[in-house]
C-alpha positions in Angstrom: -11.0 75.3 3.4 -12.4 77.6 0.8 -10.9 75.5 -2.1 -12.8 72.5 -0.6 -16.0 74.3 -0.6 -15.6 75.7 -4.1 -14.9 72.1 -5.2 -18.0 70.8 -3.6 -20.1 73.4 -5.3 -18.4 72.7 -8.6 -19.4 69.0 -8.2 -22.9 70.1 -7.1 -23.2 72.2 -10.3 -22.0 69.5 -12.7 -24.4 67.0 -11.1 -27.4 69.4 -11.5 -26.2 70.1 -15.2 -26.0 66.4 -16.0 -29.5 65.9 -14.5 -30.9 68.6 -16.6 -29.1 67.4 -19.6 -30.5 63.8 -18.9 -34.1 65.2 -18.7 -33.7 67.2 -21.9 -32.5 64.1 -23.8 -35.1 62.0 -22.3 -37.8 64.5 -23.3 -36.3 64.7 -26.8 -36.2 61.0 -27.4 -39.8 60.8 -26.2 -40.7 63.6 -28.4 -39.1 61.8 -31.4 -40.8 58.6 -30.6 -44.3 60.2 -30.2 -43.6 62.1 -33.6 -42.5 58.9 -35.4 -45.5 57.0 -33.9 -47.7 59.7 -35.1 -46.2 59.8 -38.5 -46.6 56.0 -38.8 -50.0 56.1 -37.4 -51.0 58.7 -40.0 -49.6 56.8 -42.7 -51.5 53.6 -41.8 -54.9 54.9 -40.8 -56.1 55.8 -44.3 -55.1 52.3 -45.4 -57.1 50.8 -42.5 -60.1 53.1 -43.2 -60.0 52.2 -46.8 -60.1 48.6 -46.0 -63.0 49.0 -43.9 -65.1 50.7 -46.7 -67.4 48.6 -48.7 -66.1 47.7 -52.0 -68.8 48.9 -54.4 -66.8 48.5 -57.7 -68.9 45.6 -58.8 -72.0 47.6 -58.2 -70.8 50.3 -60.2 -70.0 48.1 -63.1 -73.4 46.4 -63.0 -75.3 49.6 -62.7 -74.3 51.0 -66.1 -75.2 54.1 -68.0 -78.9 54.2 -68.6 -78.8 56.4 -71.7 -79.7 53.7 -73.8 -83.1 53.9 -72.2 -83.7 57.3 -73.4 -87.2 57.6 -74.7 -88.5 54.8 -72.5 -90.4 57.2 -70.0 -89.1 55.3 -66.9 -88.6 56.6 -63.5 -87.2 53.3 -62.2 -89.7 53.5 -59.5 -91.6 50.1 -59.9 -94.7 51.5 -58.3 -94.9 54.5 -60.6 -93.8 53.0 -63.9 -96.5 50.9 -65.7 -96.4 48.2 -68.4 -99.8 47.0 -70.0 -101.8 48.7 -67.3 -100.0 47.3 -64.4 -97.3 48.7 -62.2 -94.0 47.2 -62.8 -94.0 46.0 -59.2 -96.8 43.7 -60.2 -94.3 41.6 -62.3 -91.1 42.2 -60.3 -92.8 41.0 -57.1 -93.6 37.7 -58.8 -91.1 34.9 -57.6 -91.1 33.5 -61.2 -90.1 36.7 -62.9 -86.8 36.5 -64.7 -83.8 38.4 -63.4 -82.9 39.2 -66.9 -86.0 41.2 -67.3 -85.7 42.9 -64.1 -82.1 44.0 -65.0 -83.3 45.3 -68.2 -85.9 47.4 -66.6 -83.5 49.0 -64.0 -81.0 49.5 -67.0 -78.3 47.0 -65.7 -78.7 44.9 -68.7 -78.4 46.4 -72.2 -79.2 44.3 -75.1 -76.2 43.3 -77.1 -74.9 41.0 -79.7 -74.8 38.0 -77.3 -76.6 34.9 -76.0 -77.9 36.8 -72.9 -79.9 38.9 -75.2 -81.3 35.9 -76.9 -82.3 34.5 -73.5 -84.1 37.8 -72.6 -86.0 38.1 -75.8 -87.2 34.5 -75.8 -88.9 35.1 -72.6 -91.9 36.8 -74.5 -92.9 33.4 -75.6 -93.7 32.2 -72.2 -97.1 30.6 -71.3 -97.2 32.6 -68.2 -99.9 35.1 -69.0 -99.0 37.1 -66.0 -95.4 37.8 -66.8 -95.8 37.8 -70.6 -96.7 41.5 -70.9 -93.6 42.4 -69.1 -91.4 40.2 -71.2 -93.1 41.4 -74.4 -92.3 44.9 -73.3 -88.4 43.9 -73.1 -88.7 42.6 -76.6 -90.6 45.7 -77.9 -88.1 48.0 -76.4 -85.3 46.0 -77.8 -86.6 46.3 -81.2 -87.1 50.1 -80.7 -83.2 50.5 -79.9 -81.8 47.9 -82.2 -78.9 48.6 -84.6 -77.7 46.3 -87.3 -75.8 43.8 -85.0 -78.7 43.8 -82.4 -81.4 43.6 -85.1 -80.0 40.0 -86.0 -81.5 38.9 -82.5 -85.0 40.4 -82.6 -86.5 38.9 -85.7 -87.2 35.4 -84.7 -88.7 36.0 -81.1 -90.9 38.7 -82.7 -92.2 36.3 -85.3 -92.5 33.5 -82.9 -94.6 35.8 -80.5 -96.9 37.0 -83.3 -97.4 33.4 -84.6 -98.1 31.9 -81.1 -100.3 34.6 -79.8 -102.0 36.4 -82.9 -104.9 37.9 -81.2 -102.8 39.2 -78.3 -100.2 40.6 -80.8 -102.7 42.5 -82.7 -104.4 43.9 -79.6 -100.8 45.0 -78.5 -100.3 46.7 -81.8 -103.6 48.6 -81.6 -102.5 50.6 -78.5 -100.1 52.5 -80.8 -102.4 54.4 -83.2 -99.5 55.8 -85.2 -98.6 52.3 -86.6 -94.8 52.9 -85.7 -94.8 49.9 -83.4 -96.2 47.6 -86.1 -93.9 49.0 -88.6 -90.9 48.3 -86.3 -91.9 44.8 -85.7 -92.5 44.1 -89.4 -89.0 45.5 -90.2 -87.5 43.3 -87.5 -89.0 40.1 -88.9 -88.1 41.0 -92.4 -84.7 41.6 -91.5 -83.8 38.6 -89.4 -87.0 36.5 -88.7 -85.9 33.4 -90.5 -86.1 29.9 -89.4 -83.4 27.4 -90.4 -85.7 25.7 -92.9 -86.6 29.0 -94.5 -85.2 29.9 -98.0 -85.0 33.6 -97.7 -85.3 34.0 -101.5 -88.7 32.4 -101.3 -90.6 35.0 -99.3 -94.0 33.8 -100.7 -93.6 30.3 -99.1 -92.4 31.9 -95.7 -95.3 34.3 -95.6 -97.9 31.3 -96.3 -96.4 29.0 -93.5 -96.4 32.1 -91.1 -99.9 33.0 -92.0 -101.1 29.3 -91.5 -99.5 29.1 -88.2 -101.1 32.4 -87.0 -104.7 31.2 -88.2 -104.0 27.7 -86.5 -103.4 29.6 -83.2 -106.5 31.7 -83.8 -109.3 29.2 -84.3 -112.0 31.9 -83.4 -110.6 34.8 -85.8 -113.2 36.5 -87.9 -112.9 37.3 -91.4 -111.5 40.8 -90.5 -108.8 39.2 -88.5 -107.8 36.7 -91.2 -107.3 39.6 -93.5 -105.1 41.4 -91.1 -103.0 38.2 -90.6 -102.6 38.0 -94.4 -101.6 41.6 -94.8 -99.2 41.4 -91.9 -97.3 38.2 -93.0 -97.3 39.5 -96.6 -95.7 42.8 -95.3 -93.0 40.7 -93.4 -91.9 38.6 -96.2 -93.2 40.0 -99.6 
């Protein structure tokens, strides 16, 4: 009888041990699954988060370094900065304002030896009186920072502006009492302000044609203005 009891107890112990082992194994498996799931989740989550973040690479590339605008005295706040006695916002709020000029102001468009720069500078010749001061400012600042390659692009639009709007041109030059601005424009025109029909070796002929064009576009010019035109054009091509 005692042997039978002992046998039953042994079977009971074995059953209990197997249940305990089964629980341990189950917990271990679940633990491993949870750990694997967590590791997998952690490895994927950063990628998902990154994919949800806006891609600003194109903005960074467009908003380039503004060091080239050093000396422009800009805050890049259109309501604080002014051009020709008007806040920059006065020009930017105009639906007809060129995006090129806007990008130039904000420093997103740096003038270079390319056709985009030509498109920017020729804006100064517009008949739009409201926007012309803004475009002229772009031309003037480009002249101020030009190097050898960029200097090839400023002469013609500078000359055409002076020819088309002679009174406005001299009024603009008078703001700078140092004469530095005028000298910069003269140097720019003398360097690259040649038309296709011009023979750069015949400076006197070029000067005379330029003077005639300016006088024609200034029918009410007095003798003092005529003298200024003669001197300016002579300084450009003689």
